[in-house]
N, CA, C and O atoms as a GROMACS GRO file, in nm:
protein
  392
    1MET      N    1  -6.763   7.834  -8.012
    1MET     CA    2  -6.720   7.916  -8.086
    1MET      C    3  -6.727   8.054  -8.030
    1MET      O    4  -6.774   8.085  -7.920
    2TYR      N    5  -6.684   8.117  -8.103
    2TYR     CA    6  -6.682   8.294  -8.014
    2TYR      C    7  -6.793   8.376  -8.095
    2TYR      O    8  -6.792   8.354  -8.216
    3GLU      N    9  -6.864   8.444  -8.057
    3GLU     CA   10  -6.990   8.531  -8.094
    3GLU      C   11  -6.926   8.643  -8.133
    3GLU      O   12  -6.863   8.699  -8.043
    4PHE      N   13  -6.921   8.702  -8.260
    4PHE     CA   14  -6.860   8.784  -8.307
    4PHE      C   15  -6.970   8.908  -8.303
    4PHE      O   16  -7.066   8.905  -8.380
    5GLN      N   17  -6.956   8.983  -8.238
    5GLN     CA   18  -7.032   9.124  -8.273
    5GLN      C   19  -7.027   9.192  -8.412
    5GLN      O   20  -7.122   9.208  -8.489
    6GLY      N   21  -6.908   9.227  -8.429
    6GLY     CA   22  -6.893   9.273  -8.578
    6GLY      C   23  -6.878   9.448  -8.584
    6GLY      O   24  -6.901   9.523  -8.679
    7ARG      N   25  -6.822   9.484  -8.419
    7ARG     CA   26  -6.770   9.588  -8.344
    7ARG      C   27  -6.608   9.634  -8.385
    7ARG      O   28  -6.564   9.708  -8.473
    8ASP      N   29  -6.573   9.591  -8.328
    8ASP     CA   30  -6.451   9.644  -8.371
    8ASP      C   31  -6.294   9.506  -8.349
    8ASP      O   32  -6.304   9.407  -8.276
    9TRP      N   33  -6.185   9.536  -8.420
    9TRP     CA   34  -6.092   9.393  -8.423
    9TRP      C   35  -6.074   9.369  -8.333
    9TRP      O   36  -6.030   9.254  -8.324
   10THR      N   37  -6.088   9.439  -8.213
   10THR     CA   38  -6.039   9.436  -8.079
   10THR      C   39  -6.112   9.217  -8.083
   10THR      O   40  -6.041   9.116  -8.086
   11GLU      N   41  -6.230   9.224  -8.082
   11GLU     CA   42  -6.290   9.086  -8.035
   11GLU      C   43  -6.230   8.978  -8.122
   11GLU      O   44  -6.242   8.860  -8.091
   12LEU      N   45  -6.148   9.024  -8.255
   12LEU     CA   46  -6.021   8.883  -8.285
   12LEU      C   47  -5.948   8.843  -8.172
   12LEU      O   48  -5.934   8.731  -8.124
   13ALA      N   49  -5.894   8.974  -8.128
   13ALA     CA   50  -5.809   8.975  -7.988
   13ALA      C   51  -5.826   8.906  -7.878
   13ALA      O   52  -5.735   8.846  -7.822
   14ARG      N   53  -5.976   8.912  -7.829
   14ARG     CA   54  -6.048   8.816  -7.737
   14ARG      C   55  -6.108   8.657  -7.755
   14ARG      O   56  -6.144   8.589  -7.659
   15ALA      N   57  -6.112   8.611  -7.894
   15ALA     CA   58  -6.155   8.524  -7.979
   15ALA      C   59  -6.004   8.423  -8.000
   15ALA      O   60  -5.991   8.301  -8.010
   16TRP      N   61  -5.943   8.492  -8.001
   16TRP     CA   62  -5.805   8.422  -8.031
   16TRP      C   63  -5.719   8.427  -7.892
   16TRP      O   64  -5.598   8.405  -7.896
   17GLY      N   65  -5.776   8.455  -7.781
   17GLY     CA   66  -5.699   8.431  -7.615
   17GLY      C   67  -5.586   8.576  -7.586
   17GLY      O   68  -5.527   8.589  -7.478
   18ILE      N   69  -5.571   8.682  -7.707
   18ILE     CA   70  -5.464   8.768  -7.660
   18ILE      C   71  -5.536   8.873  -7.567
   18ILE      O   72  -5.650   8.916  -7.581
   19SER      N   73  -5.447   8.906  -7.470
   19SER     CA   74  -5.505   9.031  -7.338
   19SER      C   75  -5.480   9.141  -7.418
   19SER      O   76  -5.407   9.194  -7.502
   20LEU      N   77  -5.583   9.149  -7.343
   20LEU     CA   78  -5.630   9.315  -7.423
   20LEU      C   79  -5.572   9.461  -7.352
   20LEU      O   80  -5.577   9.583  -7.366
   21GLU      N   81  -5.500   9.324  -7.240
   21GLU     CA   82  -5.391   9.480  -7.187
   21GLU      C   83  -5.285   9.554  -7.223
   21GLU      O   84  -5.181   9.578  -7.162
   22HIS      N   85  -5.327   9.593  -7.342
   22HIS     CA   86  -5.223   9.665  -7.415
   22HIS      C   87  -5.241   9.778  -7.455
   22HIS      O   88  -5.353   9.823  -7.428
   23GLU      N   89  -5.163   9.855  -7.517
   23GLU     CA   90  -5.205   9.985  -7.574
   23GLU      C   91  -5.242   9.919  -7.774
   23GLU      O   92  -5.197   9.819  -7.830
   24ASP      N   93  -5.318  10.005  -7.815
   24ASP     CA   94  -5.401   9.982  -7.945
   24ASP      C   95  -5.245   9.929  -8.029
   24ASP      O   96  -5.201   9.815  -8.014
   25ASP      N   97  -5.184  10.020  -8.104
   25ASP     CA   98  -5.019   9.972  -8.105
   25ASP      C   99  -5.051   9.844  -8.101
   25ASP      O  100  -5.131   9.791  -8.178
   26GLU      N  101  -4.984   9.781  -8.002
   26GLU     CA  102  -4.911   9.652  -7.963
   26GLU      C  103  -5.009   9.538  -7.968
   26GLU      O  104  -4.967   9.426  -7.998
   27LEU      N  105  -5.145   9.560  -7.940
   27LEU     CA  106  -5.276   9.482  -7.937
   27LEU      C  107  -5.261   9.441  -8.078
   27LEU      O  108  -5.226   9.326  -8.105
   28ALA      N  109  -5.287   9.535  -8.178
   28ALA     CA  110  -5.264   9.479  -8.310
   28ALA      C  111  -5.168   9.431  -8.394
   28ALA      O  112  -5.186   9.347  -8.483
   29ALA      N  113  -5.071   9.482  -8.366
   29ALA     CA  114  -4.982   9.394  -8.358
   29ALA      C  115  -4.948   9.259  -8.309
   29ALA      O  116  -4.852   9.201  -8.360
   30ARG      N  117  -5.006   9.212  -8.231
   30ARG     CA  118  -5.024   9.099  -8.192
   30ARG      C  119  -5.148   9.014  -8.294
   30ARG      O  120  -5.127   8.922  -8.373
   31VAL      N  121  -5.259   9.069  -8.267
   31VAL     CA  122  -5.352   9.005  -8.385
   31VAL      C  123  -5.263   8.979  -8.500
   31VAL      O  124  -5.246   8.862  -8.536
   32ARG      N  125  -5.198   9.087  -8.567
   32ARG     CA  126  -5.185   9.076  -8.692
   32ARG      C  127  -5.044   8.950  -8.694
   32ARG      O  128  -5.036   8.879  -8.795
   33HIS      N  129  -4.940   8.929  -8.579
   33HIS     CA  130  -4.888   8.786  -8.540
   33HIS      C  131  -4.938   8.676  -8.524
   33HIS      O  132  -4.880   8.569  -8.544
   34TYR      N  133  -5.067   8.692  -8.484
   34TYR     CA  134  -5.129   8.549  -8.478
   34TYR      C  135  -5.190   8.500  -8.628
   34TYR      O  136  -5.180   8.382  -8.660
   35MET      N  137  -5.248   8.590  -8.708
   35MET     CA  138  -5.257   8.590  -8.820
   35MET      C  139  -5.164   8.543  -8.914
   35MET      O  140  -5.184   8.453  -8.996
   36ARG      N  141  -5.042   8.620  -8.892
   36ARG     CA  142  -4.921   8.547  -8.945
   36ARG      C  143  -4.854   8.422  -8.914
   36ARG      O  144  -4.797   8.374  -9.012
   37THR      N  145  -4.845   8.371  -8.831
   37THR     CA  146  -4.847   8.239  -8.759
   37THR      C  147  -4.913   8.131  -8.769
   37THR      O  148  -4.882   8.019  -8.728
   38HIS      N  149  -5.047   8.180  -8.850
   38HIS     CA  150  -5.135   8.066  -8.855
   38HIS      C  151  -5.143   8.025  -9.021
   38HIS      O  152  -5.238   7.973  -9.080
   39VAL      N  153  -5.061   8.050  -9.055
   39VAL     CA  154  -5.038   8.052  -9.227
   39VAL      C  155  -4.922   7.966  -9.239
   39VAL      O  156  -4.813   8.020  -9.219
   40SER      N  157  -4.924   7.855  -9.266
   40SER     CA  158  -4.825   7.718  -9.287
   40SER      C  159  -4.733   7.768  -9.400
   40SER      O  160  -4.761   7.861  -9.476
   41ALA      N  161  -4.630   7.700  -9.402
   41ALA     CA  162  -4.504   7.732  -9.467
   41ALA      C  163  -4.515   7.720  -9.622
   41ALA      O  164  -4.448   7.769  -9.713
   42ASP      N  165  -4.641   7.622  -9.619
   42ASP     CA  166  -4.723   7.593  -9.816
   42ASP      C  167  -4.812   7.691  -9.810
   42ASP      O  168  -4.919   7.672  -9.868
   43ALA      N  169  -4.792   7.818  -9.738
   43ALA     CA  170  -4.871   7.956  -9.747
   43ALA      C  171  -5.079   7.899  -9.695
   43ALA      O  172  -5.185   7.960  -9.704
   44THR      N  173  -5.059   7.823  -9.667
   44THR     CA  174  -5.250   7.780  -9.611
   44THR      C  175  -5.276   7.805  -9.518
   44THR      O  176  -5.218   7.743  -9.429
   45PRO      N  177  -5.383   7.914  -9.476
   45PRO     CA  178  -5.398   7.980  -9.337
   45PRO      C  179  -5.486   7.852  -9.288
   45PRO      O  180  -5.548   7.778  -9.364
   46ASP      N  181  -5.478   7.839  -9.144
   46ASP     CA  182  -5.500   7.804  -9.034
   46ASP      C  183  -5.700   7.787  -9.035
   46ASP      O  184  -5.769   7.860  -8.963
   47PRO      N  185  -5.756   7.690  -9.118
   47PRO     CA  186  -5.882   7.685  -9.156
   47PRO      C  187  -6.001   7.776  -9.016
   47PRO      O  188  -6.089   7.861  -9.031
   48ALA      N  189  -5.945   7.707  -8.889
   48ALA     CA  190  -6.057   7.780  -8.777
   48ALA      C  191  -5.992   7.935  -8.779
   48ALA      O  192  -6.077   8.023  -8.773
   49MET      N  193  -5.856   7.979  -8.788
   49MET     CA  194  -5.842   8.150  -8.782
   49MET      C  195  -5.963   8.225  -8.920
   49MET      O  196  -6.039   8.320  -8.903
   50VAL      N  197  -5.947   8.150  -9.034
   50VAL     CA  198  -5.992   8.185  -9.152
   50VAL      C  199  -6.171   8.242  -9.142
   50VAL      O  200  -6.232   8.345  -9.170
   51ALA      N  201  -6.209   8.083  -9.075
   51ALA     CA  202  -6.326   8.105  -9.016
   51ALA      C  203  -6.376   8.190  -8.919
   51ALA      O  204  -6.481   8.253  -8.932
   52ASP      N  205  -6.303   8.194  -8.822
   52ASP     CA  206  -6.304   8.363  -8.739
   52ASP      C  207  -6.305   8.451  -8.833
   52ASP      O  208  -6.418   8.480  -8.873
   53LEU      N  209  -6.208   8.509  -8.888
   53LEU     CA  210  -6.206   8.606  -8.977
   53LEU      C  211  -6.293   8.650  -9.082
   53LEU      O  212  -6.306   8.766  -9.120
   54ARG      N  213  -6.368   8.518  -9.139
   54ARG     CA  214  -6.464   8.558  -9.206
   54ARG      C  215  -6.592   8.546  -9.102
   54ARG      O  216  -6.661   8.486  -9.184
   55ARG      N  217  -6.663   8.552  -9.009
   55ARG     CA  218  -6.750   8.507  -8.932
   55ARG      C  219  -6.717   8.684  -8.875
   55ARG      O  220  -6.806   8.767  -8.897
   56PHE      N  221  -6.627   8.715  -8.825
   56PHE     CA  222  -6.613   8.885  -8.793
   56PHE      C  223  -6.619   8.950  -8.906
   56PHE      O  224  -6.737   8.982  -8.917
   57VAL      N  225  -6.539   9.002  -9.032
   57VAL     CA  226  -6.599   9.023  -9.114
   57VAL      C  227  -6.692   9.074  -9.179
   57VAL      O  228  -6.706   9.182  -9.237
   58ALA      N  229  -6.787   8.940  -9.155
   58ALA     CA  230  -6.965   8.944  -9.262
   58ALA      C  231  -7.042   9.029  -9.097
   58ALA      O  232  -7.134   9.110  -9.103
   59GLY      N  233  -6.973   8.981  -8.963
   59GLY     CA  234  -7.045   9.133  -8.858
   59GLY      C  235  -7.059   9.243  -8.887
   59GLY      O  236  -7.154   9.320  -8.897
   60PHE      N  237  -6.888   9.249  -8.907
   60PHE     CA  238  -6.848   9.387  -8.928
   60PHE      C  239  -6.962   9.445  -9.066
   60PHE      O  240  -7.051   9.531  -9.069
   61CYS      N  241  -6.919   9.373  -9.144
   61CYS     CA  242  -7.036   9.435  -9.273
   61CYS      C  243  -7.138   9.516  -9.207
   61CYS      O  244  -7.140   9.639  -9.197
   62GLU      N  245  -7.237   9.414  -9.155
   62GLU     CA  246  -7.367   9.448  -9.115
   62GLU      C  247  -7.415   9.543  -9.042
   62GLU      O  248  -7.529   9.585  -9.022
   63ASN      N  249  -7.250   9.588  -8.983
   63ASN     CA  250  -7.258   9.710  -8.876
   63ASN      C  251  -7.185   9.837  -8.922
   63ASN      O  252  -7.169   9.932  -8.845
   64ALA      N  253  -7.135   9.836  -9.069
   64ALA     CA  254  -7.100   9.902  -9.172
   64ALA      C  255  -7.174   9.945  -9.244
   64ALA      O  256  -7.128  10.043  -9.302
   65LYS      N  257  -7.270   9.920  -9.270
   65LYS     CA  258  -7.390   9.906  -9.368
   65LYS      C  259  -7.368  10.069  -9.456
   65LYS      O  260  -7.350  10.089  -9.576
   66GLU      N  261  -7.375  10.149  -9.363
   66GLU     CA  262  -7.425  10.291  -9.377
   66GLU      C  263  -7.282  10.428  -9.428
   66GLU      O  264  -7.285  10.539  -9.482
   67ARG      N  265  -7.128  10.296  -9.348
   67ARG     CA  266  -7.012  10.380  -9.374
   67ARG      C  267  -7.020  10.399  -9.520
   67ARG      O  268  -7.071  10.321  -9.601
   68PRO      N  269  -6.958  10.523  -9.544
   68PRO     CA  270  -6.900  10.531  -9.685
   68PRO      C  271  -6.786  10.433  -9.750
   68PRO      O  272  -6.748  10.442  -9.867
   69ASP      N  273  -6.743  10.346  -9.660
   69ASP     CA  274  -6.670  10.261  -9.735
   69ASP      C  275  -6.725  10.103  -9.677
   69ASP      O  276  -6.659  10.025  -9.608
   70ALA      N  277  -6.838  10.086  -9.718
   70ALA     CA  278  -6.876   9.961  -9.706
   70ALA      C  279  -6.871   9.872  -9.816
   70ALA      O  280  -6.853   9.750  -9.819
   71PRO      N  281  -6.892   9.953  -9.902
   71PRO     CA  282  -6.868   9.818 -10.066
   71PRO      C  283  -6.677   9.743 -10.068
   71PRO      O  284  -6.630   9.650 -10.133
   72LEU      N  285  -6.609   9.848  -9.956
   72LEU     CA  286  -6.433   9.781  -9.982
   72LEU      C  287  -6.483   9.656  -9.815
   72LEU      O  288  -6.398   9.567  -9.809
   73TRP      N  289  -6.560   9.645  -9.733
   73TRP     CA  290  -6.533   9.615  -9.628
   73TRP      C  291  -6.661   9.472  -9.718
   73TRP      O  292  -6.668   9.370  -9.649
   74GLN      N  293  -6.716   9.470  -9.804
   74GLN     CA  294  -6.835   9.387  -9.883
   74GLN      C  295  -6.738   9.303  -9.978
   74GLN      O  296  -6.742   9.184 -10.010
   75GLY      N  297  -6.667   9.382 -10.005
   75GLY     CA  298  -6.584   9.319 -10.133
   75GLY      C  299  -6.460   9.237 -10.050
   75GLY      O  300  -6.399   9.152 -10.113
   76LEU      N  301  -6.429   9.259  -9.930
   76LEU     CA  302  -6.344   9.192  -9.833
   76LEU      C  303  -6.396   9.048  -9.818
   76LEU      O  304  -6.356   8.942  -9.866
   77ARG      N  305  -6.535   9.089  -9.706
   77ARG     CA  306  -6.603   8.965  -9.722
   77ARG      C  307  -6.592   8.876  -9.809
   77ARG      O  308  -6.543   8.766  -9.784
   78ASP      N  309  -6.644   8.915  -9.942
   78ASP     CA  310  -6.617   8.835 -10.059
   78ASP      C  311  -6.534   8.732 -10.071
   78ASP      O  312  -6.570   8.620 -10.109
   79ILE      N  313  -6.396   8.770 -10.032
   79ILE     CA  314  -6.302   8.657 -10.131
   79ILE      C  315  -6.284   8.564 -10.066
   79ILE      O  316  -6.282   8.528  -9.949
   80GLN      N  317  -6.268   8.519 -10.190
   80GLN     CA  318  -6.331   8.348 -10.166
   80GLN      C  319  -6.176   8.269 -10.141
   80GLN      O  320  -6.172   8.192 -10.045
   81HIS      N  321  -6.059   8.286 -10.218
   81HIS     CA  322  -5.915   8.268 -10.148
   81HIS      C  323  -5.870   8.266 -10.019
   81HIS      O  324  -5.869   8.374  -9.960
   82ASP      N  325  -5.836   8.175  -9.964
   82ASP     CA  326  -5.817   8.196  -9.788
   82ASP      C  327  -5.705   8.295  -9.788
   82ASP      O  328  -5.717   8.399  -9.722
   83LEU      N  329  -5.596   8.269  -9.859
   83LEU     CA  330  -5.541   8.304  -9.850
   83LEU      C  331  -5.512   8.484  -9.904
   83LEU      O  332  -5.452   8.570  -9.840
   84THR      N  333  -5.547   8.490  -9.976
   84THR     CA  334  -5.578   8.659 -10.014
   84THR      C  335  -5.633   8.707  -9.891
   84THR      O  336  -5.576   8.789  -9.820
   85PHE      N  337  -5.773   8.639  -9.861
   85PHE     CA  338  -5.882   8.690  -9.756
   85PHE      C  339  -5.797   8.761  -9.611
   85PHE      O  340  -5.827   8.865  -9.552
   86VAL      N  341  -5.672   8.657  -9.576
   86VAL     CA  342  -5.620   8.656  -9.472
   86VAL      C  343  -5.513   8.773  -9.496
   86VAL      O  344  -5.484   8.843  -9.399
   87GLN      N  345  -5.449   8.799  -9.627
   87GLN     CA  346  -5.352   8.902  -9.630
   87GLN      C  347  -5.388   9.044  -9.658
   87GLN      O  348  -5.313   9.141  -9.670
   88PHE      N  349  -5.572   9.033  -9.670
   88PHE     CA  350  -5.626   9.153  -9.692
   88PHE      C  351  -5.637   9.234  -9.530
   88PHE      O  352  -5.601   9.346  -9.494
   89CYS      N  353  -5.712   9.104  -9.449
   89CYS     CA  354  -5.758   9.133  -9.341
   89CYS      C  355  -5.630   9.182  -9.260
   89CYS      O  356  -5.618   9.263  -9.168
   90ASP      N  357  -5.542   9.106  -9.327
   90ASP     CA  358  -5.387   9.214  -9.225
   90ASP      C  359  -5.368   9.323  -9.234
   90ASP      O  360  -5.363   9.393  -9.132
   91VAL      N  361  -5.353   9.368  -9.342
   91VAL     CA  362  -5.365   9.498  -9.397
   91VAL      C  363  -5.421   9.600  -9.334
   91VAL      O  364  -5.355   9.693  -9.287
   92LEU      N  365  -5.585   9.588  -9.326
   92LEU     CA  366  -5.659   9.649  -9.304
   92LEU      C  367  -5.711   9.642  -9.194
   92LEU      O  368  -5.804   9.717  -9.167
   93LEU      N  369  -5.661   9.546  -9.098
   93LEU     CA  370  -5.740   9.568  -8.923
   93LEU      C  371  -5.723   9.658  -8.849
   93LEU      O  372  -5.789   9.662  -8.745
   94ARG      N  373  -5.652   9.732  -8.871
   94ARG     CA  374  -5.644   9.866  -8.811
   94ARG      C  375  -5.765   9.961  -8.820
   94ARG      O  376  -5.781  10.064  -8.754
   95HIS      N  377  -5.852   9.906  -8.916
   95HIS     CA  378  -5.940  10.024  -9.007
   95HIS      C  379  -6.099   9.947  -8.948
   95HIS      O  380  -6.213   9.992  -8.956
   96MET      N  381  -6.061   9.844  -8.901
   96MET     CA  382  -6.200   9.768  -8.857
   96MET      C  383  -6.265   9.796  -8.726
   96MET      O  384  -6.243   9.734  -8.621
   97TRP      N  385  -6.332   9.875  -8.741
   97TRP     CA  386  -6.399   9.939  -8.643
   97TRP      C  387  -6.532  10.024  -8.695
   97TRP      O  388  -6.522  10.103  -8.789
   98CYS      N  389  -6.695   9.995  -8.607
   98CYS     CA  390  -6.730  10.105  -8.610
   98CYS      C  391  -6.805  10.193  -8.487
   98CYS      O  392  -6.837  10.310  -8.506
   0.00000   0.00000   0.00000
């Protein structure tokens, strides 16, 4: 199990075996592609991917407590429905850095 520090979204790339030898835009596209391809045809996200995202977002919330947008990240963390959680992580990915 990957130990997330909750510092920035590139930790997800590391955890999922995505090479960090790309520019940020390409790397973000690869992380987002990973998330999208780990949702089944019946809209069920892969439980292991969801668990990784939830652990990362929880750590990120701890590090982002002093940011003015902290309530946004706390709200994201608290979304219970897995598909909705993954969809919003996808949209907000590039903003996840402390």
